[in-house]
N, C-alpha and C positions, 0 to 999 in steps of 0.2 A: 071815488075811483072807478069801481066796478060800473057805475053807471054811465059814467062818459067813455069808459072802453065800448059798452054795448051801444050805446048812441053813436060812437064814431064808427064801427062795423055796421051797423044800419045803415048809415049816410053813406059809407063806402060802398055796401052792395048796390044801392039805389042809383048811385052815380055811375059804379061800374057797369051796371045793366044799361043805361040810357048812353055812355060812351060806346060800349062795345057793339050796341045796335047800331048807333050812328057808323062807328067803323066797317061793321061787315056789310052794311047796306052800301055806303060809300066804295069799297074797296069790289064789292061784287057788281056793282053798277059800273063802274068804269074800268074794270078788268076782269070780271068773273074770277078773281084771285083767290077768293075764301068760300067755300061752299056749306060747310058746316063746322062748327065747333068740334075740337080734337075729342074723341070720345075718351083715351086713357093714354099713358105713355108704357112704353113697352121696353124693358131691357134684352137686348140679343147678344148671347156668348157665343164665341166661335172657336172651332176647333177643327184641324184637318189630320188626315190619316194617309200613310203610303205614299208620301208625294215623293217622284223620282226626279233627281236632277240631271239637266243636261250634261253635267260634269260628272263621269263616274267616279272620280277620284275625291269628291267632296259631297257633302251634305248642303241641301239648299239652304239660303237666309230668307224665310217667308215671312209675307206681309200681305194681309188680306184688306181689299179695298170694297167698301160698300157704296153702291151707287142706288139710285131711285129713277124711275123713269118719269118724266112729266112733259105731257104733249109730245110723246114720241122720240123723246131725247133722254139719255142717261145721265146723270148728274152725280158727281162726288158728293155723298154726305159725311165720310168720315172714314178712317182707316186704323188698323190696328198697329201695334209695336212690331218692329221687325225681331225675330227670333233667330239667332245665329246658329248655325249647323243643327238643325231638326227635320226630321221627315214626319214627324206626326207632333205639332206645336199645339199646345193648347195656350190661346192668347188671354192676356189678363185684361187687355182693353174691351171695354163693355159699349156696344152701341145704344144709344138711347134714341127711339122713335117714337113719333106720335100716331097712333092707332086711329083710322076711321072706319067704323064698321061698315057703312055704306059705300065705301069706296074701294076699288080694286089696286092696292098698292104694290106695284112691282118693283122687286129688288133684284139686285144683281151683286153676287159674292166673286170679287176677281182676286184670285191667288197670283201673286208675283214673286219671284225671286230677286231680293233686292242686292245689287253688287257690294261688295264690303266697303265701308267707307261712304257709302252713298246711301242715303234714306230717300232719294225720289225714284220716281218710275221710269224717268228718260231713258236709263241704262238698264232698265230691269228686264228680265225675262219673264214673258207670260207662262204661267204653269197649269192654267184652267180658269173655269168659272162656273157658276151655277145659278141658275135665273128661278125664281119662285115670287110668289106673292106674299106678304105678310099675313094674310088670312090663313094661308096654308101654314106657316110656322105657329101661328097664336094657337091653332085649331088642334096641331098634333102635340104642341108643346116642346117636341122635340123633332126637327126634321134632317133625316141623313141622305145625302144626295151624291152621287159620282160628281167629279170635277170634269167638265168637259173641255177640251183643248181646241186649236183652232180647226175648222172644219166641225165642229160639234161631236167629234168622237171622241168616246170615252175612254179614259185609262184607268188603272188601279188606284187612284187617289180617290179620297172622297172628303166631304165637308159636313161637317155638324152643326146645326145652329139651332140652340135651345133659347124660348123665349120665357120670359117673367114680367108680368104686369106688376107695375108699381105700387106700392102698398098705399102709397099716400103721404107717405114720411119723407119729406124731401131734404131733412136736415142732413149735414155731413158731419164727420169725425176726422179730424187731423192728429195723425199718430206719426211717433218715430221711435224707432228700435235701435238698439245697439248691442253688441254680445261682447262676452270675455272668455278669454283661454279656450277658444273652438278647438275640437281636435284638428292635428295637420295631417292631412291628406296626401301631401306631395312630397317626393323625395328631395327635390332640389332647392324647393321654395315652400312657402306657407301656402296655406289654403286660400282660394278666391271665393268667399263664402257671399251667399246671396239667399233671401229668405221669402217663403211662401206662405202666404196667409189663404186658408179654405175653410168655407162655410159648411157645415153638415147639415145636410137638407133632411126633411121629414121621412124622406124614402131612405135614409142611410146614405145617398147619393152625396159626392163633394162637388162644389164648385169653387172654381179659383177667384180669391176675391183682390188679391194683389201680389204681385212679384216685383221685389225692390231691385235697384241695381246691383251689380256686382261689384265689391271691394275686392281689389287686386292685392294677393300677396299679405295680407292680415288676420291674424287671428284674434283681435278684437275690435272688429270694425262697427262703424259709425254710420247708418244707412240714412239717406235723405228722408227728410218728412214727407208724407204722402197725405192726400185727401180720399176719402171713399165715402159715398153715402151710407145711413145706417140701414137703407133697404137693400143695398148691395151687401153690406157686412154682415147682417144677421137679419133679414127679413123684418127687421123692427123688433124682433124678440131679443130681447136684452140677455136671455137664459141661453139662447142658442149656442150648442157647442161650436168653437173653432178650433180647427188643427192648423199648426204653424209647423213647418219643417225647414231645416237649413241644410243648404248643400254648398259642395266645393263644385265650383265651375270648371268644366273643360272644355277646350276649343272644339272637341269632335263631337259635342253634344251629349256624351255619355258622363254625366255630372255625377260625381260622388256624394251619397249619402252621408251627413254628418250626425243628423238628432232630430228631435222633434218634440212637441209638447202640446197641450190641450189647454183651452181656457174658454171665457165668454166675456162678452162684451161688458156684462156687469162686473166682472173682476177686474176688466181693463180700466174701464171709467173711474175706479176708485182711486186713480192716480190723480184724479182731479181734487180729492181731498186730503192730498199730500201724503199719501201712501207711496212708499217706494215698491214696483211691482217687478218681479223678476221671475223667471221659470227657469228650471234644469233643463237643458237639452239632453234627451235620452236615445240613444240608439238600443233598441230592444235587443238586437243580436249580441251585443258588446254586453248587455245588462245580463242575459243567460249566461252568457260563457265566461265572463271574469267574475272573480270572487270580489275583488277588492274595486269593482266599477262604481264610481259615483255618478259621474254624467260626463258628456262630451262639449260641455261648455255650459256657460250661462246667458239667458238672453233677457235683456233689459229694456222695459217700456220707460223712454225718456219724456216723452211729451203724449198728452191726450186733452184733446179740446173738441167740444162739441160746437158745430157752427151752423147757426140757425139761417136757412136758404129760404130765400124770399124769391118769388117768380116776376118774370118781365112785367106781368099786369099788375103785381101787387106795387111796382115802381111807378108805372104809369097812371095807376089810380092813385097813387100817392102824390100826383101833381108833378112828376118828372117830365120834363117838356124834351122833344126831340129837336134840336136845333140843326136843321138842314140848310147846308151851303154846296154851292155848285160851282164848279170850275170848269172852264170850257177853253179847249185848245185851239187857238188861231194861227198856228205856225203855217209856213208858205207851203209845206207838204199835204195839206189840205186842198189845195187848187183854188185858183181864182173864184171867188164865189158868185160871180157874173156868169161863169161857164156851167154848164150844164153839169158835166163831169164833176165838178166839185162837190166834197162832202160838205160844203157849206152852202150850198146852192139852196135858194128859197122857191121851192115847185109851187103853184098855186094850188095845186090839188092834192099833191103827196108830200107828208113832211120828210125831211132826210134823217140819217141815223142819229144825229146828235139829237133831234127833237124827239124821236121815238124813245129814245133811251132816257132822256130827261123826264117826258111825260108819264113813262112807264113805272120810274122809281118814285119819281116827286109826288105822282097820285097817291101812293101808298103813305110815305112819309109826311105828308101836309095833314094827316088825320091826326097825327101825335104833336101838333104843334097849335098853339091854341090862337097865336094872333096871325098865323100863315104869312108873316113877312120871312122871305127869304134871301139873304145875302147870296150875288152870284159875280163871280169874278171871271175873268180872262187871263190867259198867258201867251206869251209867244207873239205879239204883236206891236207893231209900231202905232202909238196912239198921239190923239192931238192934244194940246195945240204944237207941242215940239217934235212929235213924232221919233219918241225915243222908245226903245224896245223896254216892254214892261211884262213881268211874270205874275201879277197879283193884281192888275187894275180892276176896276169897278165896272161891270158892263154897262151900267146906267149911267157912268160918267160922274157920279157922285161918290167921291172917296170919303165923304164925311157920313153919308147912308147908302151904302151898297145894297139896301135891301129893296126887293121887288113883291109886290102884293100878290101872293099865291102863285103856284106855278105859271099861270097863265100871264102874269106879270114878268116873270123869267123868260118865259117865250117871246114876247114883247120886247123886251129890253135887248134881247139876243139878237133879233131880228133888225132893230133898230141902229144897233151898233154896227153891222157888218159894212154897211156902204162909208161909214166914218173912219176906220181903221186900215191899216196895211198889214196884211199877212207876213209874219216875218220868221223868226225862230230865235234859239234853239228850243228844244222840248225841254223846258226845266218845271218840273213839280213840287220840288223840296220848299221854295217860296211860299206856296198858297198852302203846303200843308203845316208850315212854320206858322203862319197867319192865324190860321184855325186853332191850333194848337196853343197860340197865345191867348185866347178868348177862353180855351178849355183849361189852362192853367189857372186862369182866375177864378173859375168855378170851383176847382180841385180845392181851392182854400177855403171853401164854405162849408164843407165836411157835411153838406147835404145832397141829396138826391134830388136836385132841382133841373139841372139841364144837362143833357147828354149829347154831344156834337156828331154829326154825320156829316164827313165832306165826301160828296160825289164829284170824282174827275173823269171827264171825258175827253179822249184824247186819241189821235189817229196814227201815233207810231211810238216808237221805243224811246225811253226818256234818256236825255242826254246828261243828265246830272245824278247818276246812279247811286254814287258814293253819299251825297249830300242828302239825297231822298231815303237812302238806308238809315243815317244817321237821323233823320228828321221822325222816320217811322220808329224808331227805336225809343227817342224821347216821348213821343207821343202815346207810346204803349203804356206808358204810365198816367196818363189823363183819361178823364172820361170823353172818347173819341174814338171812331171807327172811320177808316177810310175805305169807299168804295171805289175801284178802277173799272172803267168799261172803255174796252178798247175798238173804236170805231174804223170802219174800212177793214180792207183786206191786207194789211202789214203783217210781219211775222212777228208775232208778240211773244216767243219763245222766252225771251229773256226776261219778260215782265213777271213771268211767274216765280221768278227769285222773292219778289214782293210779298207773294200770298205764303204764308207761312206752313199752308197745306204739305208742300214738299221737304219740309224740315224746318231748323230754325233761322230766322233771318237775325243776322247779327249786322253791328255798325262797322264801318271800316276799322274802327280800334278794337273790334273782336266782341262789344257789349251785344247779348242776346237781347231779344224783344222780351218784355215782361210777359206780355201775351198777345196772341195773334188777332191784329185789328184790321188786317188788308184782305179785301176780297176783290180778286182780277177776273174779270167776264169778258171774254172777246164777242162784242155784238155778232159776229158774221155766224155763230152758233145758234143763233135765235132769228136768222133773218125769216126764215118759214115757220116760224112759231109765232104765237102769240104773245102780245105785251106782257101779258100774267107770267108765262114762262121766264121772261127775262126779270121781272121784278119779282119773282120767286126764288130765282138763283142767286140774284144779286142782293136781296135781303135776309137770305135764309140765316144767316151767321150774325145778323143784329142782336136779336133778344138775348141771345147766349152772351154776346160780348158785353151788353148791357150789366145783365145780371152778374157775370164775372166780375167786372169792374168794382160793381159797388158791395158785392159780396166779399170780396177780398179785402176791401176798405173798410169792411164792418159797419158799412152805411146801411142803417135801416130805411124803408120808405117812410114818408112822412104820413100821418093820420089824414083822412078825407079832410075832417071838420076844421084842420089847420089853414085850409087852403081854398076848400070849395066856395067860401061867401065872396071871394076875391077874384076867382078864375071865370073868365067868360071865354065862349066859344064863338068864333067868327062863323058864318053861314058860310 
């Protein structure tokens, strides 16, 4: 058994090296996309102090947005949670970024005041920003700088960014806690408790690991389960001390202290052996003053599960194929393809925006597909022979085999179909999402990491079947599937941001939330003067994590190389 494992790992390393060499060379040659492998991964923790709100009667509801510069443009990487009524927030959200020693990686931290009831930035107040390089943060470990307002004027507020290199332990732990008989801190109702977990560092400082949600009006709360990496929780040291505090939430941000206790992950993981773990929640002040004081309640560990995490490359090297599908908008708003003003006009020397976006994204994805056969569909056109409107027709007009040979085959099929169809409408994309989801659904039942589906939708306008599209995306979020939407042309794509879960949680018309964020929307006009690499990087940035999140959540491990290497062939 050990011999088989070693042989498998050696084979995996050989093929990994060969495949990665091909991928890097191809991507670099076509787009200049990847310059060097990632040196390490770094966790960034963020806190702010002295935030002043435009409304003098209340405290701000802050959120920090992390942006990274690429080809002269800023792109959002991630954002923290919103902390209500806080002028000096410590965010529990941790940013995970790749660190390249030889590159200047420019970061921008933007602080926004998010209006109550809305987690988007559209109606938020900008409170300040700080720009630096990742190298500056890594070299100083803790970077403290003033937040600059509009016009680069410094206010009284500051931001602290702390960096920590990942230890190499990518495993996660899933935890859930509850409490019993907590102290009541409110006069007219019961306490509104939340739990915070801190890691005690080697220098005695504390790092916030997780903050639970608040359970309103409940002295025996049951908090939602959560996942945290072992690196974040205890730096991989199972004996490292953890400090847990319980608070009674107040709307003015002045939360009342209920109690605290100390533990270690070694003690926590004992729950896996069937032992019930609970801690007395102690308020030191009460302990000193009250003779008969026992505790301020009890905190109970309900669940502890260690989750082995695999990387994107683990799945790719284990034989997982990226099934890349293209869908092209052929609605009348694109303009007559025979007219040079049309978005579908085929210029003899200059590719149109549809072709630019298709090639930029497709050139990257094709390296992860061994047969390089890509289904291509169109929507919103009247098609031969009866010229009825279709929202999911094969661009090569072969409904039984809509696949095209390589990205070049997709390009040729697209150019050949333009004279044969009549641009029409409306702009409905739910049918094509449902079509790809049907294939992804079949793959889901195999319980193996063999095929993951990426649907690239190229469209020139706001979609007209938003309700059906939201329903389709919510359904697809349960499947091995991601959806990339590139907005072509100069239309106002503001409403399209609804589909991208970055601004909040997308829900179906019935209120069902997406299981995971699978949609990335990018307007092509933001990249008109940038290289194709910048577009591809922005469009595909979230895909590896989406692949990993799906398979890890399902508990599906990568296949061993020896299980498939003899049958897998790579097209030139």
